Every structure is written in structure tokens, then in C-alpha cells.
C-alpha positions in Angstrom: -9.1 11.8 -7.4 -7.8 9.2 -5.0 -4.6 7.2 -5.7 -5.1 3.4 -5.3 -2.6 0.6 -5.5 -3.4 -2.5 -7.6 -2.0 -5.9 -8.4 -2.5 -7.6 -11.8 -3.9 -11.1 -11.6 -2.5 -11.9 -15.1 1.2 -10.8 -14.8 1.5 -10.1 -11.0 2.8 -6.5 -11.5 1.9 -3.9 -8.9 1.1 -0.3 -9.8 -0.8 2.8 -8.7 -3.6 4.5 -10.5 -5.6 7.7 -10.0 -9.2 6.7 -10.2 -12.4 8.8 -10.2 -14.7 7.7 -7.5 -17.6 7.2 -10.0 -15.5 5.0 -12.2 -13.9 3.0 -9.4 -12.1 -0.2 -10.3 -14.0 -0.9 -13.6 -11.8 1.6 -15.5 -8.5 0.2 -14.3 -6.3 -1.9 -16.6 -2.8 -3.2 -15.8 0.0 -0.8 -16.8 2.2 -3.7 -18.0 -0.1 -6.1 -19.9 -3.3 -4.0 -20.2 -5.4 -6.8 -18.5 -8.6 -5.7 -16.8 -8.0 -8.5 -14.2 -6.7 -6.3 -11.4 -7.3 -6.2 -7.6 -7.1 -3.2 -5.4 -4.6 -3.6 -2.6 -4.7 -2.2 0.9 -2.3 0.7 1.0 -0.6 2.2 4.0 -1.9 5.8 4.6 0.5 8.6 4.0 1.2 10.7 7.1 3.0 14.0 7.3 5.5 14.0 10.1 6.1 17.2 12.0 7.8 18.3 15.2 7.2 15.7 18.0 6.4 12.9 15.6 7.5 9.4 16.5 10.5 8.1 14.6 10.0 5.1 12.3 12.3 2.2 12.9 14.9 1.6 10.1 15.4 -2.1 10.9 12.2 -4.1 11.5 12.6 -7.0 13.9 11.4 -10.4 12.8 7.9 -11.5 14.0 9.5 -14.1 16.3 10.9 -11.2 18.3 7.5 -10.4 19.8 5.5 -7.2 19.9 7.3 -4.0 18.8 7.9 -0.9 20.8 7.1 2.8 20.0 8.0 3.7 16.4 8.2 0.1 15.1 7.6 -0.6 11.4 5.1 -3.4 12.0 2.0 -3.8 14.2 2.2 -6.4 17.1 1.0 -9.7 15.9 
């Protein structure tokens, strides 16, 4: 079962839910207020880092700084 991230349109809380592919979003209610008015969010994929992996920057520069270099925490805008 895939893990999806959701935001509740009623109370604005964010949560994750394991959802069967057949049920999809119709079976998901907010964990805080039990509202069915939820939207699925885009989640960053999880990646396993190993030897030779690029480091992830600890301090992300502001967008006004221009495109990031290797290992930046944001994509160039």
C-alpha cells in the first residue's frame, strides 16, 4: 500500500495515510477533524543515499540568490 500525504480543506491539517490503490482517495478522512474534504499533496520521493551520493545542503539559499549548485535543497527557478 502506498503512503500519500494529504491536506484537510476543513481544518488545514496535514497528514499521511496508507491507501489501497483500489480505494484511492475516497476512503481518506482527516485525522484531526474526520472530514472527507481532503486533497492529496505532491510528496518528495524518498531516496536511499549510499556511497558516492550527493550531499544535501543544510541551509537553502533564498530564491533571489539564483540557481542552486550541486546538492542544493531546491530546484533552480
